[in-house]
PAPA-287623 format. One line per 4 residues: number of its first residue (from 1); their letters; for each residue x, y, z of N, C-alpha, C. Coordinates in steps of 0.2 Angstrom, whole numbers. Atoms other than C-alpha are relative to their C-alpha. Example, Ala and Ser with C-alpha at 12.3 -4.5 7.8 and 13.67 -1.06 7.14 Angstrom:
BEGIN
1	AS	4/-6/0/62/-22/39/4/6/0 | -4/-6/-1/68/-5/36/-4/5/3
***
This chain:
BEGIN
1	XXXX	2/-1/-9/849/230/205/-7/-4/2 | 6/2/-2/834/218/210/-6/5/1 | 7/-4/-2/817/226/208/-5/-3/5 | 5/1/-5/804/229/222/-9/-2/-4
5	XXXX	7/0/4/785/223/215/-3/4/6 | 3/-4/-6/771/231/223/-3/-6/8 | 2/5/-5/764/215/230/8/-3/8 | -6/2/-7/783/211/240/-2/8/4
9	XXXX	0/-6/-5/782/231/246/-4/-3/4 | 6/2/-3/765/227/252/2/-7/5 | -2/5/-4/771/212/261/6/2/6 | -4/-5/-5/785/222/270/-2/3/4
13	XXXX	3/-6/-5/775/234/277/-4/-5/4 | 6/3/-4/761/221/283/6/-3/6 | -6/5/-4/778/211/293/2/7/2 | -3/-3/-3/785/226/297/-4/3/6
17	XXXX	8/-1/-6/766/232/307/3/-5/4 | 0/6/-4/766/214/314/6/2/6 | -7/-1/-6/784/217/322/0/5/5 | 2/-5/-5/780/233/328/-5/1/7
21	XXXX	7/1/-5/763/229/335/2/-4/8 | -3/8/-4/771/212/342/6/4/8 | -3/-1/-6/785/223/351/0/5/4 | 3/-4/-4/775/236/357/-5/-4/6
25	XXXX	4/4/-4/763/222/365/5/0/7 | -5/0/-5/779/216/373/2/6/7 | -1/-5/-2/784/232/380/-5/2/6 | 4/-3/-5/768/237/387/-3/-8/6
29	XXXX	2/5/-4/767/219/395/7/3/5 | -4/1/-5/782/221/404/1/9/4 | -3/-9/-3/780/243/409/-8/-1/6 | 7/3/-5/766/241/426/0/9/0
33	XXXX	2/-7/-1/756/257/428/-2/1/5 | 0/1/-8/757/264/446/-6/6/1 | 3/-4/-5/744/273/454/1/3/6 | -4/1/-8/750/281/472/-3/7/0
37	XXXX	-2/-6/-3/745/295/482/4/3/2 | -5/-4/0/754/310/483/6/-3/6 | -7/0/-5/762/308/500/6/-7/-1 | -4/5/-2/767/292/497/5/-1/-8
41	XXXX	-3/3/7/776/295/479/7/-2/0 | -5/2/-4/793/296/487/4/-5/0 | -2/9/-1/796/280/494/-1/-3/-6 | 5/4/6/784/273/479/7/-1/-3
45	XXXX	-3/-2/5/799/281/467/8/-5/2 | -8/3/-2/814/272/476/-3/-5/2 | 0/5/0/806/257/478/-1/-3/-7 | 0/1/8/801/256/459/8/1/-2
49	XXXX	-4/-1/3/819/261/454/5/-4/1 | -2/4/-2/826/248/464/-4/-8/-6 | 3/4/2/813/236/457/3/1/-10 | -2/-1/2/817/242/442/10/-3/-3
53	XXXX	-5/4/0/836/238/442/2/-7/1 | 1/8/1/832/221/447/0/-4/-7 | 2/3/4/821/216/435/2/3/-11 | 0/-4/7/823/229/421/-7/0/-3
57	XXXX	7/-1/2/805/231/419/-1/7/3 | -1/-7/1/799/249/417/-7/2/7 | 5/-2/-2/788/256/431/-1/7/-1 | 5/-10/1/775/273/428/-2/0/7
61	XXXX	3/-3/-6/770/283/443/-5/6/-2 | 3/-8/3/756/294/441/-4/1/7 | 3/1/-8/753/302/460/-4/8/-3 | 4/-6/-1/740/315/464/-8/-3/6
65	XXXX	6/1/-7/724/315/478/-2/-7/-1 | 4/7/1/716/299/483/-8/0/-4 | 7/1/3/698/304/479/2/1/-9 | 0/-1/8/703/310/460/2/-6/-2
69	XXXX	-4/7/3/714/294/456/-6/-6/-1 | 6/5/1/699/284/463/-5/1/-6 | 5/-3/2/688/295/452/1/-2/-9 | -4/4/7/700/290/435/-4/-5/0
73	XXXX	-2/8/1/701/273/440/-7/-4/-2 | 6/3/2/681/271/441/-1/2/-6 | 1/-3/5/680/280/424/6/-3/-5 | -3/4/4/691/268/416/11/1/1
77	XXXX	-6/-2/3/710/274/418/4/-8/1 | -4/5/-1/722/260/415/7/-2/5 | -7/1/-6/732/257/431/0/-6/3 | 0/4/-4/738/242/437/0/-3/7
81	XXXX	0/-1/-8/740/245/454/-2/7/2 | 1/-6/-4/733/258/464/0/0/7 | -4/0/-5/742/264/480/-6/6/5 | 5/-5/-2/727/274/491/3/4/7
85	XXXX	0/-4/-7/729/286/505/-4/-1/8 | 4/2/-6/715/278/516/-2/-6/-2 | 3/6/4/706/262/515/-7/1/-3 | 5/1/1/689/268/511/-1/-2/-9
89	XXXX	3/2/6/692/270/492/2/-6/-4 | -2/5/0/702/255/492/-5/-7/2 | 8/6/-4/686/245/501/-4/0/-7 | 6/-2/9/675/255/486/3/-3/-5
93	XXXX	0/1/7/685/247/471/0/-8/2 | 1/6/-1/686/231/480/-6/-2/-1 | 7/1/2/666/231/483/-3/1/-7 | 1/-1/8/665/238/465/1/-6/-5
97	XXXX	-6/5/3/675/223/459/4/1/-6 | -5/-4/3/687/235/450/6/-2/2 | -8/3/-4/701/227/461/0/-9/-2 | 0/6/-1/708/210/462/-2/-5/4
101	XXXX	3/3/-7/698/198/474/6/-1/6 | -3/1/-6/706/198/490/9/4/1 | -7/-4/0/722/209/485/1/5/5 | -2/-4/-1/719/223/495/3/0/9
105	XXXX	-4/2/-7/730/226/511/4/6/0 | -4/-8/-3/739/241/522/5/-2/1 | -7/0/1/755/245/515/4/6/3 | -5/-6/-5/760/259/525/-7/2/5
109	XXXX	4/-4/-5/752/271/542/3/3/1 | -2/-6/0/754/289/540/1/1/6 | -2/-4/-9/759/299/554/-2/9/-3 | 3/-9/-3/753/321/556/4/2/3
113	XXXX	-3/-7/-6/764/335/560/-2/4/-3 | -1/-8/0/765/352/562/7/2/-2 | -4/-1/4/777/358/549/2/8/1 | 1/-7/3/787/376/546/8/-2/-2
117	XXXX	-6/0/2/803/377/536/5/5/4 | -4/-4/-3/808/390/548/4/-4/7 | -3/2/-7/820/384/562/-3/3/6 | 2/-3/-3/812/385/578/-5/4/0
121	XXXX	5/-4/0/796/392/574/-3/-5/4 | 6/6/-5/786/377/581/4/-2/7 | -2/1/-5/789/373/598/-3/-6/1 | 0/8/0/789/355/606/-5/-1/1
125	XXXX	5/0/-3/773/356/612/-6/3/-7 | 3/-4/4/764/365/597/-5/5/1 | 3/-7/-5/758/379/606/1/6/-4 | -2/-7/7/763/391/590/-9/-2/-2
129	XXXX	7/-1/2/744/386/585/-4/3/4 | 5/-4/-5/737/393/600/0/7/0 | -4/-6/0/746/409/599/-3/5/-8 | 0/-2/6/740/411/580/5/7/0
133	XXXX	-4/-5/2/754/422/578/3/-1/-7 | 0/4/8/754/416/559/-6/4/-2 | 6/0/7/744/419/543/-2/-3/-1 | 3/4/3/740/405/537/3/-6/3
137	XXXX	-1/8/-1/740/386/541/-2/-5/-6 | 3/5/5/739/373/527/-2/-5/0 | 4/8/-1/729/357/527/-1/-2/-6 | -1/4/7/725/344/513/-9/1/2
141	XXXX	8/1/1/705/346/508/-2/-6/3 | 3/4/-2/695/336/521/-4/-5/-2 | 3/6/2/684/329/510/1/-4/-5 | -3/4/4/697/323/496/5/-6/3
145	XXXX	-3/4/-1/711/319/507/2/-4/6 | 1/3/-7/714/307/523/5/4/4 | -7/-6/-3/730/320/528/-5/4/2 | 3/-6/-2/716/333/529/-4/-1/5
149	XXXX	5/1/-3/704/323/536/2/-1/9 | -4/1/-9/715/320/551/3/5/2 | 0/-7/-2/719/337/551/-3/2/3 | 7/-4/-1/703/343/554/0/-2/5
153	XXXX	3/1/-8/699/331/569/7/0/4 | -6/-3/-5/717/337/577/-4/6/0 | 2/-7/-2/711/353/576/-6/0/4 | 9/1/-3/692/347/581/4/0/7
157	XXXX	-1/5/-6/702/338/595/4/5/7 | -1/-5/-5/712/354/601/-5/6/-1 | 4/-4/1/697/365/600/1/5/-4 | -3/-7/4/705/376/586/-4/0/-6
161	XXXX	3/0/6/694/371/570/-2/6/-2 | 3/-5/1/682/384/572/4/6/-1 | -5/-6/0/695/397/578/6/2/-4 | -6/0/6/708/395/563/-4/0/-6
165	XXXX	3/-1/7/695/396/550/3/6/-4 | -4/-7/4/702/413/545/7/-4/0 | -9/0/2/721/407/545/-1/-7/-6 | -2/7/1/716/389/536/3/0/-7
169	XXXX	-2/-1/10/723/387/515/-3/-7/1 | 3/7/2/716/371/509/5/-2/-7 | -2/2/5/728/361/498/-4/-5/-4 | 4/5/2/720/350/485/1/-9/2
173	XXXX	-4/5/-1/731/336/490/6/0/5 | -7/0/-8/745/332/505/7/5/-5 | -5/1/1/757/334/492/-1/9/-4 | -1/-8/-1/751/354/488/-3/5/6
177	XXXX	1/-2/-5/748/356/503/7/1/5 | -8/0/0/767/354/506/1/6/-1 | -2/-6/4/771/366/493/-2/7/4 | 4/-7/-6/759/380/503/5/2/6
181	XXXX	-6/0/-6/773/379/516/6/2/-2 | -6/2/4/788/374/507/0/6/-1 | 0/-6/4/785/391/496/1/6/4 | 4/-6/-4/779/402/510/-5/3/2
185	XXXX	5/-4/-1/764/405/506/-3/-1/6 | 2/2/-6/757/397/523/6/-1/3 | -4/2/-5/768/397/537/1/-5/4 | 1/6/-3/764/382/544/-5/-3/-5
189	XXXX	5/5/3/756/367/538/-2/-9/4 | 1/6/0/750/350/543/1/-6/-5 | -4/4/4/758/339/534/3/-6/1 | -4/8/-1/766/320/532/6/2/2
193	XXXX	-7/2/-4/780/315/543/6/-2/-8 | -1/4/6/785/306/526/3/7/-5 | -2/-4/5/785/322/517/7/4/3 | -4/-5/-1/798/329/526/10/-4/4
197	XXXX	-6/3/-1/810/315/533/2/-6/-5 | -6/1/7/823/308/518/5/-3/4 | -3/3/-2/832/293/524/9/6/-3 | -7/-3/3/851/300/525/2/8/0
201	XXXX	0/-8/0/846/319/526/-2/1/9 | 1/-2/-7/844/331/540/-7/3/0 | 7/-2/1/826/337/543/1/9/1 | 2/-6/1/822/354/536/-4/4/7
205	XXXX	5/-4/-3/815/368/548/-2/-3/7 | 1/2/-5/806/363/563/-7/-5/0 | 9/5/0/790/351/568/-2/1/6 | 2/2/-4/778/345/579/-3/-8/1
209	XXXX	3/6/3/773/326/578/-8/-1/6 | 6/-1/-2/754/327/582/-2/-9/4 | 0/6/-4/750/313/595/-6/-6/-5 | 4/5/3/741/298/588/-9/0/1
213	XXXX	5/2/-2/727/297/597/-7/9/-1 | 5/-7/2/719/317/589/-3/-2/-5 | 5/1/9/715/307/573/0/-7/1 | 1/8/2/710/291/565/6/-1/-3
217	XXXX	-7/3/2/724/279/560/-1/2/-7 | -1/-3/6/728/284/543/6/-5/-3 | -4/3/2/732/268/538/-4/-2/-10 | 0/-2/7/734/267/518/1/-7/-4
221	XXXX	2/6/3/729/253/508/0/2/-7 | 0/0/7/732/246/490/-6/-6/-1 | 3/6/2/725/235/479/2/-1/-7 | 1/4/7/728/225/461/-8/2/-4
225	XXXX	3/-1/3/719/232/449/-2/-4/-9 | 2/4/8/722/220/432/4/-8/4 | -1/6/-2/726/202/436/5/-5/-8 | -4/1/3/742/202/426/6/-2/2
229	XXXX	-6/3/-4/761/193/431/2/6/1 | -4/-6/0/769/211/428/-2/3/7 | 3/-4/-5/758/219/439/0/-3/8 | 0/4/-9/757/205/455/9/-2/0
233	XXXX	-8/-2/-2/776/204/452/2/6/3 | -2/-5/-3/778/222/458/-3/0/5 | 2/-2/-7/767/221/472/2/-4/3 | -5/5/-5/775/205/477/6/5/2
237	XXXX	-5/-3/-1/790/217/477/-2/5/5 | 0/-1/-3/782/229/486/-2/-2/9 | 1/4/-6/778/217/501/6/-5/2 | -8/3/0/797/212/501/-1/3/8
241	XXXX	-4/-1/-6/809/214/518/2/8/-2 | -5/-7/3/820/228/506/-6/3/0 | 7/-5/1/801/238/503/-2/2/6 | 5/-2/-5/795/238/519/6/3/4
245	XXXX	-6/-4/-7/813/245/527/1/8/-3 | 0/-8/3/811/259/512/-6/4/5 | 7/-4/0/793/264/516/3/1/8 | -1/-2/-8/798/263/538/5/5/0
249	XXXX	-5/-5/2/814/275/532/-5/8/-2 | 3/-4/3/801/287/525/-3/2/5 | 5/-1/-5/792/288/542/-7/-2/0 | 6/4/2/778/278/539/1/-5/7
253	XXXX	-1/4/-4/773/266/553/-3/-8/-5 | 3/5/6/769/247/545/-4/-5/2 | 5/5/-3/755/234/547/4/-7/0 | -2/6/1/759/215/550/3/0/-8
257	XXXX	-2/2/7/770/207/537/-6/-3/-4 | 5/6/4/760/200/521/3/-3/-4 | 0/5/6/762/190/507/-4/-2/-7 | 5/3/7/753/186/488/0/-4/-2
261	XXXX	-1/7/3/750/172/481/-1/0/-9 | 2/1/6/746/169/462/-5/4/-2 | 5/-2/0/731/173/462/-4/7/2 | 4/-8/-1/731/191/468/-1/1/10
265	XXXX	2/0/-5/728/186/485/3/4/7 | -3/-2/-6/735/194/502/1/-4/4 | 1/3/-6/738/185/518/5/3/5 | -4/0/-4/746/189/533/6/-5/1
269	XX	-4/5/-2/763/182/536/-1/-6/6 | 0/4/-3/764/167/548/6/2/6
***
């Protein structure tokens, strides 16, 4: 049997380490780290699954409140792309030089609804809010979440913000807000239309779509955070016609179609 010398063993270990590091870097290069506002998680997950099937590249999605994700990004979180639930945070990252130049665009326009999982609980005009025959109304935190800001603006428009203070419970983000209602901890919630509208499925419970004139447009913007080929490739896929159809099927409005160039610049399609 051939003996193994200490020097050959060391060489073998070093070569193995180099191969492992190279493989790890290759895998990391093909994996895209995406941060998204919680309301956009389900459509983005479907888009990511389609992308993975076509390309074989892995997309990891981290969801949460826009405010908290923004804070993580400015403190160095290693995300490649950020799908914000508003314009403000995407714009700030752009101005602060933390986003790829000219990569910001509106990927979806959110719609606010009043929802209950109980059938016929909410009338077509949303008068249940005036009657106050409910214990709790769930909304997202207006200071952290764009849908929370829209909820407050809507209640102010209806002259109910001050009147309902004793009934309002706040979720950290729109995902938690929805869960408060889903689990019965609140009878009603001002949530995203996308949270109850799922392609091919019946809508559960009862709801009233809040008139869009009651709140500022919920323009949800994205920015590229890393200038690498994988991030650019997925970013372009989100802008594709197939992905836009998925976004719309989840109850979002769409801004004019856009396209991306190699340097990350986003332009409106002609």
